[in-house]
Legacy VTK file of the C-alpha trace (Angstrom):
# vtk DataFile Version 3.0
C-alpha trace
ASCII
DATASET POLYDATA
POINTS 640 float
0.000 0.000 0.000
2.803 2.394 0.907
4.502 1.936 -2.438
1.258 2.393 -4.334
0.441 5.671 -2.562
3.952 7.103 -2.848
4.310 6.058 -6.504
0.946 7.564 -7.423
1.738 10.826 -5.655
5.233 10.854 -7.157
3.958 10.321 -10.699
1.201 12.893 -10.247
3.619 15.488 -8.866
6.172 14.767 -11.589
3.595 15.072 -14.358
2.155 18.267 -12.892
5.535 19.944 -12.365
6.856 18.954 -15.781
3.635 20.099 -17.453
3.826 23.487 -15.725
7.520 23.782 -16.567
6.947 22.828 -20.214
4.016 25.238 -20.500
6.057 28.125 -19.110
9.054 27.265 -21.315
6.945 26.875 -24.457
5.063 30.098 -23.733
8.202 32.096 -23.079
10.025 30.788 -26.135
7.211 30.827 -28.703
4.640 33.310 -27.437
6.512 35.723 -25.224
8.471 37.182 -28.164
5.274 37.897 -30.063
3.621 39.244 -26.943
6.636 41.436 -26.188
6.765 42.746 -29.778
3.040 43.515 -29.806
3.206 45.288 -26.452
6.348 47.127 -27.559
4.598 48.352 -30.716
1.553 49.581 -28.825
3.718 51.237 -26.177
5.860 52.928 -28.824
2.759 54.181 -30.648
1.466 55.771 -27.484
4.860 57.334 -26.736
5.256 58.660 -30.304
1.791 60.196 -30.140
2.755 61.897 -26.867
6.014 63.085 -28.453
4.083 64.568 -31.390
1.841 66.553 -29.058
4.857 67.862 -27.141
6.643 68.696 -30.417
3.696 70.708 -31.713
3.793 72.725 -28.484
7.560 73.370 -28.724
7.221 76.093 -31.406
10.244 74.652 -33.223
12.759 75.553 -30.498
15.940 73.520 -30.962
16.721 73.065 -27.269
13.181 71.929 -26.494
13.204 69.431 -29.359
16.552 67.981 -28.308
15.338 67.640 -24.727
12.250 65.792 -25.965
14.483 63.455 -27.975
16.764 62.801 -24.995
13.798 62.168 -22.661
12.295 59.793 -25.181
15.553 57.860 -25.417
15.980 57.699 -21.631
12.419 56.462 -21.113
12.149 54.052 -24.040
15.771 53.342 -24.979
14.681 54.159 -28.517
15.579 56.989 -30.891
13.118 59.425 -32.441
13.540 62.443 -34.729
11.214 64.766 -36.648
11.941 64.897 -40.393
10.723 67.373 -42.977
8.838 66.493 -46.136
12.108 65.497 -47.908
13.464 63.369 -45.053
15.887 65.985 -43.707
16.351 66.438 -39.971
14.274 69.316 -38.690
16.922 70.030 -36.063
20.532 68.835 -36.538
22.241 70.462 -33.588
23.866 73.109 -35.870
26.150 70.630 -37.692
26.338 72.102 -41.210
28.308 74.053 -43.815
27.239 77.288 -45.450
28.360 77.546 -49.090
28.248 80.607 -51.306
27.453 79.516 -54.852
29.381 80.777 -57.839
27.549 83.260 -60.037
27.376 80.694 -62.821
25.444 78.320 -60.580
22.579 80.686 -59.820
20.789 79.530 -62.949
20.683 76.044 -61.441
19.670 77.098 -57.962
18.281 80.563 -57.151
19.686 80.926 -53.601
23.160 82.454 -53.406
23.954 80.845 -50.050
22.858 77.275 -49.321
23.109 75.190 -46.182
24.614 71.712 -46.279
23.414 69.565 -43.294
26.458 67.383 -42.663
24.709 64.869 -40.409
23.705 62.910 -43.494
27.239 62.926 -44.892
29.566 62.534 -41.924
29.798 59.808 -39.251
30.011 60.989 -35.670
33.680 59.880 -35.438
34.556 62.250 -38.317
32.469 65.196 -37.158
35.186 66.661 -34.953
37.736 67.432 -37.747
35.437 68.822 -40.444
36.807 72.355 -40.070
40.343 71.200 -40.892
39.235 69.226 -43.942
36.852 71.874 -45.252
38.321 75.231 -44.202
36.589 78.491 -44.945
37.352 79.670 -48.445
37.779 76.185 -49.937
36.177 75.779 -53.329
33.964 72.722 -53.335
31.617 70.838 -55.595
28.459 69.156 -54.385
26.085 66.688 -55.975
22.530 66.718 -54.775
18.861 66.406 -55.548
16.790 69.434 -56.363
13.191 69.079 -55.423
11.228 72.256 -55.646
13.267 74.979 -54.016
15.169 72.522 -51.823
18.632 71.074 -52.455
19.404 67.751 -50.777
23.155 66.974 -51.066
24.487 63.442 -51.236
28.217 64.091 -51.965
30.716 66.884 -51.215
34.372 67.325 -52.244
36.990 69.728 -53.516
36.168 71.470 -56.750
37.101 69.420 -59.782
37.392 66.040 -58.101
34.187 64.673 -59.579
34.247 63.531 -63.194
31.059 65.044 -64.660
28.214 62.607 -65.020
30.028 59.637 -63.501
29.680 60.101 -59.714
26.822 57.652 -59.253
28.692 54.930 -61.092
31.927 55.179 -59.147
32.783 52.722 -56.399
33.873 53.993 -52.940
37.467 52.978 -53.764
37.426 55.015 -56.991
35.961 58.009 -55.155
38.688 57.734 -52.531
41.355 57.800 -55.254
39.822 60.871 -56.866
39.133 62.971 -53.789
41.614 61.928 -51.129
40.557 62.918 -47.628
38.383 65.915 -48.578
35.326 63.934 -49.637
32.080 62.887 -47.919
29.022 61.171 -49.291
25.557 59.877 -48.373
26.127 56.430 -49.829
22.530 55.297 -49.499
21.110 58.302 -51.350
23.971 58.196 -53.823
23.218 54.569 -54.653
19.605 55.472 -55.372
20.822 58.196 -57.734
23.170 55.744 -59.443
20.362 53.223 -59.949
18.283 55.797 -61.746
21.167 57.167 -63.811
22.046 53.692 -65.063
18.493 52.286 -64.931
19.206 49.756 -62.188
16.225 48.018 -60.685
15.011 49.336 -57.348
15.220 46.694 -54.661
14.491 48.763 -51.557
11.651 47.720 -49.204
8.455 49.687 -49.335
6.681 50.446 -46.087
3.198 49.083 -45.537
0.930 51.133 -43.258
-0.888 49.587 -40.320
-4.372 50.911 -40.716
-7.212 50.905 -38.319
-10.617 49.525 -39.252
-11.915 53.093 -39.509
-9.172 53.996 -41.991
-9.945 50.867 -44.037
-13.594 51.891 -44.248
-12.599 55.375 -45.367
-10.300 53.923 -48.046
-13.042 51.656 -49.373
-15.508 54.559 -49.478
-13.112 56.693 -51.543
-12.017 58.954 -48.668
-8.210 59.462 -48.687
-6.059 61.392 -46.247
-3.064 61.437 -48.549
-0.483 64.199 -48.741
-1.918 66.742 -51.175
1.351 68.659 -51.697
2.487 68.314 -55.308
6.291 68.003 -55.291
8.275 68.596 -58.418
10.129 65.684 -59.988
13.477 65.106 -58.300
16.452 66.338 -60.363
20.096 65.427 -59.838
22.313 68.525 -60.122
25.871 69.615 -59.365
26.682 72.928 -57.663
30.062 74.682 -57.263
30.824 77.183 -54.558
33.016 78.418 -51.757
32.787 77.474 -48.095
31.616 80.526 -46.236
30.927 79.153 -42.717
31.514 75.926 -40.794
29.332 74.858 -37.839
30.895 71.860 -36.091
28.863 69.208 -34.276
28.673 69.002 -30.521
28.565 65.241 -30.170
25.875 64.031 -27.731
25.554 60.254 -27.349
21.867 60.539 -26.475
20.954 62.404 -29.684
19.413 60.086 -32.316
21.656 61.181 -35.200
24.727 60.151 -33.173
23.866 56.494 -33.843
25.106 55.226 -37.223
22.549 52.430 -37.533
19.669 54.770 -36.852
21.131 57.374 -39.187
21.440 54.859 -42.028
17.788 53.883 -41.647
16.839 57.555 -41.823
18.875 57.856 -45.026
17.094 54.830 -46.467
13.733 56.338 -45.569
14.780 59.620 -47.227
15.821 57.819 -50.424
12.464 56.012 -50.593
10.652 59.262 -49.876
12.476 61.133 -52.669
12.503 58.507 -55.421
9.860 55.813 -54.708
6.901 58.213 -54.663
5.515 56.493 -51.529
2.387 58.159 -50.186
1.814 58.240 -46.449
-1.530 58.915 -44.791
-1.460 61.583 -42.125
-1.863 60.544 -38.472
-1.321 56.853 -39.349
1.379 54.601 -38.008
3.701 52.676 -40.313
5.659 49.858 -38.693
8.586 48.232 -40.502
10.638 45.206 -39.495
14.393 45.484 -39.832
17.158 43.015 -39.020
20.878 43.708 -38.757
23.543 41.254 -37.587
20.797 38.894 -36.312
19.340 41.735 -34.240
15.720 42.648 -34.871
14.355 46.193 -34.857
11.036 47.939 -35.289
10.874 51.181 -37.305
7.949 53.564 -36.743
6.904 56.311 -39.139
4.076 58.728 -38.393
3.357 61.554 -40.884
1.616 64.683 -39.587
1.196 68.392 -40.338
2.668 71.073 -38.085
1.109 74.416 -37.183
2.514 75.999 -40.364
0.903 73.399 -42.596
4.202 71.704 -43.399
4.354 67.950 -43.829
6.584 66.305 -41.215
7.447 62.756 -40.258
8.247 61.264 -36.864
10.857 58.595 -37.448
11.652 56.213 -34.581
13.524 52.966 -34.199
13.588 50.496 -31.311
15.473 47.273 -30.752
13.939 43.880 -29.979
17.307 42.502 -28.982
16.569 42.452 -25.195
13.748 39.934 -25.581
15.870 37.755 -27.897
18.669 37.764 -25.350
16.215 37.070 -22.568
14.683 34.111 -24.431
18.137 32.685 -25.164
19.115 33.072 -21.534
15.863 31.377 -20.509
16.672 28.420 -22.738
20.019 28.031 -20.977
18.512 28.769 -17.589
15.830 26.115 -17.969
18.506 23.424 -18.029
19.226 24.308 -14.400
15.552 24.806 -13.649
14.750 21.319 -14.938
17.434 19.797 -12.707
16.127 21.758 -9.749
12.559 20.640 -10.451
13.641 17.005 -10.560
15.355 17.389 -7.191
12.246 19.117 -5.888
10.108 16.231 -7.123
12.323 13.704 -5.332
12.109 15.751 -2.154
8.333 15.993 -2.584
8.081 12.221 -2.964
10.098 11.793 0.228
7.784 14.296 1.935
4.747 12.381 0.713
6.240 9.173 2.077
7.026 10.637 5.509
4.246 13.154 6.044
1.303 11.651 4.168
1.825 7.958 3.409
3.162 6.933 6.839
0.291 8.554 8.813
-2.218 6.967 6.427
-0.605 3.563 6.873
-0.654 4.000 10.650
-4.314 5.051 10.516
-5.108 2.022 8.331
-3.409 -0.363 10.803
-5.220 1.083 13.822
-8.624 1.146 12.100
-8.183 -2.570 11.364
-7.745 -3.129 15.097
-10.831 -1.029 15.808
-12.770 -3.124 13.280
-11.756 -6.172 15.371
-12.980 -4.381 18.545
-9.444 -3.783 19.767
-9.375 -0.268 21.249
-6.017 -0.530 22.992
-4.168 1.806 20.600
-4.854 5.369 19.480
-3.630 7.288 16.452
-0.871 9.797 17.379
-1.744 13.349 16.309
1.399 14.843 14.747
-0.028 17.723 12.712
-2.849 20.258 12.635
-3.859 19.636 9.028
-6.552 17.360 7.577
-4.565 14.232 8.533
-4.413 15.511 12.111
-8.177 16.086 12.056
-8.686 12.585 10.647
-6.520 11.098 13.411
-8.424 13.072 16.046
-11.794 11.948 14.656
-10.672 8.298 14.510
-9.569 8.501 18.159
-12.928 10.052 19.051
-14.717 7.324 17.106
-12.635 4.679 18.883
-13.407 6.109 22.331
-17.093 6.509 21.556
-17.371 3.035 20.073
-15.454 1.548 22.999
-17.706 3.359 25.456
-20.881 2.225 23.735
-19.689 -1.355 23.391
-18.653 -1.383 27.061
-22.027 0.067 28.026
-23.753 -2.499 25.830
-21.803 -5.307 27.478
-22.723 -3.921 30.873
-26.356 -3.724 29.841
-26.215 -7.299 28.589
-24.661 -8.419 31.861
-27.248 -6.445 33.784
-30.006 -7.975 31.715
-28.604 -11.426 32.437
-28.519 -10.615 36.132
-32.070 -9.311 35.978
-33.154 -12.442 34.192
-31.516 -14.566 36.864
-33.092 -12.335 39.503
-36.507 -12.800 37.923
-36.030 -16.517 37.940
-34.867 -16.427 41.557
-37.710 -14.065 42.416
-40.324 -16.315 40.858
-38.785 -19.336 42.536
-38.656 -17.506 45.876
-42.238 -16.239 45.587
-43.399 -19.703 44.644
-41.557 -21.122 47.626
-42.745 -18.426 50.036
-46.371 -18.703 48.910
-46.315 -22.466 48.910
-46.148 -22.744 52.719
-48.989 -20.283 53.596
-51.140 -21.753 50.874
-50.558 -25.269 52.235
-51.443 -24.096 55.752
-54.542 -22.317 54.460
-55.609 -25.393 52.499
-55.158 -27.650 55.567
-57.182 -25.299 57.769
-59.951 -25.033 55.195
-60.065 -28.877 54.858
-60.291 -29.328 58.627
-63.038 -26.744 58.913
-64.962 -28.188 55.967
-64.774 -31.748 57.324
-65.885 -30.635 60.829
-62.890 -32.206 62.507
-61.956 -30.674 65.916
-64.901 -28.348 66.001
-63.817 -27.117 69.382
-60.661 -25.608 67.650
-62.563 -23.805 64.963
-61.475 -20.395 66.259
-57.866 -21.464 66.268
-57.927 -22.484 62.615
-59.742 -19.334 61.571
-57.094 -17.240 63.355
-54.374 -19.231 61.570
-56.054 -18.558 58.242
-56.252 -14.857 59.073
-52.533 -14.700 59.921
-51.507 -16.453 56.733
-53.699 -14.115 54.676
-52.056 -11.111 56.380
-48.605 -12.520 55.681
-49.454 -13.051 52.029
-50.883 -9.528 51.820
-47.675 -8.046 53.323
-45.579 -10.126 50.917
-47.553 -8.941 47.881
-47.302 -5.310 49.002
-43.540 -5.673 49.504
-43.202 -7.295 46.105
-45.097 -4.440 44.431
-43.021 -1.822 46.232
-39.769 -3.570 45.306
-40.871 -3.767 41.662
-41.635 -0.054 41.739
-38.149 0.779 43.002
-36.427 -1.501 40.504
-38.407 -0.154 37.539
-36.306 3.052 37.532
-39.373 5.277 37.202
-39.727 6.178 40.841
-38.488 9.675 41.732
-37.180 10.193 45.226
-38.104 13.574 46.732
-35.478 14.972 49.135
-36.236 17.189 52.149
-34.231 18.256 55.224
-35.098 16.646 58.579
-33.412 15.662 61.849
-32.297 12.049 61.872
-32.678 11.676 65.640
-36.406 12.439 65.377
-36.867 9.804 62.659
-35.074 7.214 64.851
-37.253 8.069 67.863
-40.421 7.761 65.745
-39.467 4.267 64.491
-38.465 3.061 67.978
-41.822 4.192 69.346
-43.675 2.259 66.645
-41.764 -0.951 67.479
-41.716 -0.464 71.239
-44.385 -3.134 71.895
-42.531 -5.827 69.877
-39.330 -5.113 71.789
-41.122 -5.350 75.129
-42.615 -8.701 74.116
-39.053 -10.055 73.621
-37.676 -8.235 76.670
-35.256 -6.306 74.459
-33.607 -3.009 75.352
-32.679 -0.287 72.843
-29.592 1.781 73.500
-29.533 5.003 71.437
-26.303 6.907 70.948
-27.640 9.571 68.607
-27.252 13.297 67.968
-29.650 15.948 66.586
-28.150 16.176 63.076
-30.086 17.635 60.121
-29.841 15.563 56.951
-31.246 15.780 53.391
-33.217 12.711 52.294
-36.716 11.303 51.873
-37.836 10.975 55.506
-40.628 8.459 54.853
-38.280 6.084 52.971
-35.455 6.479 55.498
-37.914 5.623 58.280
-38.885 2.568 56.199
-35.196 1.538 56.070
-34.835 2.086 59.825
-37.982 0.014 60.399
-36.615 -2.855 58.276
-33.208 -2.726 60.020
-34.777 -2.542 63.499
-37.392 -5.237 62.732
-34.640 -7.501 61.461
-32.634 -6.826 64.646
-35.667 -7.578 66.902
-36.313 -10.790 65.003
-32.782 -12.168 65.401
-31.756 -10.761 68.808
-32.075 -13.234 71.722
-34.383 -12.311 74.621
-32.936 -10.021 77.241
-30.213 -8.553 74.972
-29.687 -5.049 73.667
-30.103 -3.379 70.285
-27.784 -0.434 69.757
-28.702 2.482 67.440
-25.902 5.009 66.773
-25.208 8.125 64.703
-21.632 9.089 63.836
-21.068 12.564 62.428
-18.495 12.964 59.676
-17.344 15.932 57.547
-20.417 16.234 55.302
-22.278 13.019 56.150
-23.704 11.109 59.112
-23.408 7.354 59.587
-26.482 5.581 61.058
-25.998 2.081 62.479
-28.309 -0.608 63.927
-26.445 -3.400 65.753
-28.145 -6.508 67.137
-26.646 -9.110 69.440
-26.863 -12.732 68.520
-25.897 -15.091 65.728
-23.232 -14.008 63.259
-23.577 -14.129 59.465
-21.120 -16.214 57.495
-18.589 -13.664 56.046
-18.809 -15.347 52.648
-22.602 -14.935 52.693
-22.925 -11.491 54.252
-23.184 -9.682 50.891
-26.237 -11.868 50.032
-28.397 -10.556 52.890
-29.621 -7.804 50.496
-31.009 -10.399 48.055
-34.686 -11.311 47.934
-35.803 -14.175 50.155
-32.292 -14.777 51.444
-32.076 -17.440 54.219
-28.493 -17.777 55.398
-28.887 -20.432 58.121
-31.399 -22.181 60.280
-31.594 -19.232 62.646
-32.961 -17.126 59.798
-35.644 -19.570 58.710
-39.203 -18.564 57.907
-40.430 -19.316 61.401
-38.657 -16.152 62.469
-41.206 -14.217 60.447
-40.846 -11.618 57.683
-41.180 -11.832 53.938
-37.499 -11.889 53.066
-37.911 -8.650 51.057
-37.238 -5.988 53.686
-33.485 -5.717 53.188
-33.877 -5.847 49.383
-36.306 -2.911 49.605
-33.908 -1.047 51.904
-31.073 -1.631 49.464
-33.070 -0.028 46.620
-34.082 2.945 48.767
-30.476 3.630 49.813
-29.186 3.265 46.246
-31.749 5.803 45.096
-30.277 8.145 47.719
-26.794 7.466 46.223
-25.288 6.767 49.660
-23.023 4.121 51.152
-24.609 1.200 53.036
-23.630 -2.257 54.225
-23.630 -5.031 56.850
-20.753 -6.443 58.904
-20.154 -8.752 61.828
-19.140 -7.160 65.126
-17.772 -8.614 68.376
-21.266 -9.329 69.692
-23.456 -9.583 66.604
-24.221 -7.939 63.246
-24.184 -4.222 62.336
-26.345 -2.790 59.527
-25.455 0.813 58.564
-25.976 3.536 55.978
-24.801 7.119 55.339
-26.845 10.268 54.727
-25.774 13.669 53.447
-25.826 16.500 55.946
-27.636 19.705 55.141
LINES 1 641
640 0 1 2 3 4 5 6 7 8 9 10 11 12 13 14 15 16 17 18 19 20 21 22 23 24 25 26 27 28 29 30 31 32 33 34 35 36 37 38 39 40 41 42 43 44 45 46 47 48 49 50 51 52 53 54 55 56 57 58 59 60 61 62 63 64 65 66 67 68 69 70 71 72 73 74 75 76 77 78 79 80 81 82 83 84 85 86 87 88 89 90 91 92 93 94 95 96 97 98 99 100 101 102 103 104 105 106 107 108 109 110 111 112 113 114 115 116 117 118 119 120 121 122 123 124 125 126 127 128 129 130 131 132 133 134 135 136 137 138 139 140 141 142 143 144 145 146 147 148 149 150 151 152 153 154 155 156 157 158 159 160 161 162 163 164 165 166 167 168 169 170 171 172 173 174 175 176 177 178 179 180 181 182 183 184 185 186 187 188 189 190 191 192 193 194 195 196 197 198 199 200 201 202 203 204 205 206 207 208 209 210 211 212 213 214 215 216 217 218 219 220 221 222 223 224 225 226 227 228 229 230 231 232 233 234 235 236 237 238 239 240 241 242 243 244 245 246 247 248 249 250 251 252 253 254 255 256 257 258 259 260 261 262 263 264 265 266 267 268 269 270 271 272 273 274 275 276 277 278 279 280 281 282 283 284 285 286 287 288 289 290 291 292 293 294 295 296 297 298 299 300 301 302 303 304 305 306 307 308 309 310 311 312 313 314 315 316 317 318 319 320 321 322 323 324 325 326 327 328 329 330 331 332 333 334 335 336 337 338 339 340 341 342 343 344 345 346 347 348 349 350 351 352 353 354 355 356 357 358 359 360 361 362 363 364 365 366 367 368 369 370 371 372 373 374 375 376 377 378 379 380 381 382 383 384 385 386 387 388 389 390 391 392 393 394 395 396 397 398 399 400 401 402 403 404 405 406 407 408 409 410 411 412 413 414 415 416 417 418 419 420 421 422 423 424 425 426 427 428 429 430 431 432 433 434 435 436 437 438 439 440 441 442 443 444 445 446 447 448 449 450 451 452 453 454 455 456 457 458 459 460 461 462 463 464 465 466 467 468 469 470 471 472 473 474 475 476 477 478 479 480 481 482 483 484 485 486 487 488 489 490 491 492 493 494 495 496 497 498 499 500 501 502 503 504 505 506 507 508 509 510 511 512 513 514 515 516 517 518 519 520 521 522 523 524 525 526 527 528 529 530 531 532 533 534 535 536 537 538 539 540 541 542 543 544 545 546 547 548 549 550 551 552 553 554 555 556 557 558 559 560 561 562 563 564 565 566 567 568 569 570 571 572 573 574 575 576 577 578 579 580 581 582 583 584 585 586 587 588 589 590 591 592 593 594 595 596 597 598 599 600 601 602 603 604 605 606 607 608 609 610 611 612 613 614 615 616 617 618 619 620 621 622 623 624 625 626 627 628 629 630 631 632 633 634 635 636 637 638 639
């Protein structure tokens, strides 16, 4: 049984723990990444929306915008920048060159002085020495894209270093040979230009907007929120000029354009915006997936219109690398977790064996004994849990069952004794009635036959005496049956025991005088609580019994002995002793111990039996014992 219980619990615990472990592992590996990405997207959308509101309230102040970008990065560990309609940074921390165009170039571009934002051309490591490479007064040439009245540069170098019409087709190595150190380029935008110059196929990814159901309904109904600004076709041009002013970058690691990866994605977005003719719906989110060196990223684009009616874009990028690292660490960590769980399962099985199986086995062994009516052992209670309650209830059941079985056995024994008593009673009554009936029959026969007519009065008197004896015997038998039925209620009252003794002695005074007996009373006026009538009946039976068996001329001694809360009443008669082995039988019905206590002495043989029942109903001590001169009958009563 022990092995079956422990094995079942062990297998159940193992299956449960391994199922929970497998569920957690499977969920974390296969669902947690998706859950994390979805939550990350929703969180980023909410943060970008909040950034847009704060940006619109900034009134275009550079310091405010940079603070918003830094706060966004610190809170989300993600970069965000506002871009204009051509993908240029709205605020570039003053990192640019100002070039004065040659007079011959004004036909290409109307502005005499143009600004070159260098953040798209220079990496952050190179931003600190731009002034030495491009000093004021240097003549430079720049290739760029003219779109409307805006010039977007993608390459810058000393004047004359670019072979006309071939820049987009040159490799980086060829450009390095031509320009030396004084050359920078936006390679991503330059590649797009080269593709179009030499009709190469565009392979760049196109963003797909994530629309809401409401936006889908609007699209199906013909409602479009597209950008209505009509941009001119992008033109690739070359401009020559002289460097007029240099604004160097103040590198800040928290600024978005200080990160090369983020900057390259902005350049890619700008190239798509300028050449792919992608249309973005205002106030919609566009989410792109990007992967670099096995690291996954999410790119967010939200177009909107500022207070001046200009089209702007919020461009943000966040990494999903933390969750990938976490999942990989979890995979490695679960090797240790699995080992720990197995050890835990073994410990749990040992716990089951010691704390659950052993108490159950002990309970099973003891209940088998109880089923065989062996109540000698109880279940030890070693805990306060359900097993402890079960042990306590089994012990209670055992005690209760033992008590009831013991009581039942006692009742059976009592019933057997009562049955024997009934048999003895019937036999005794039959015997006791047999003699008076025989005498009565003889007297009636003599009187009927007319024999000894001169003794007619004698026989009639004998008949009368026998009838009286039979009447007394029947009354005693009825009274004894009443006491033994258990329905009689004894009423208790206070009274003085000495007065009850005097009353009984006065009633029996004539019988004592006829036998020349003397009563010696050594009594005290003590108040007791009992039923006076029944106690006087007991005294009468004791005193009558003493008169009957005391020889003529002797004394009967009645005493009271006061104790702490009781009084002992004794009636001692002089005469024949009772056999010590038979003395406890004097309280039985119709007891005749020896020839001296034969029927000729008188009495029904029920007086002491009645006295016994009366005293037991008083719940007091009583008894009979031989003394130096005779026999003492006594009983105790409670004092008031």
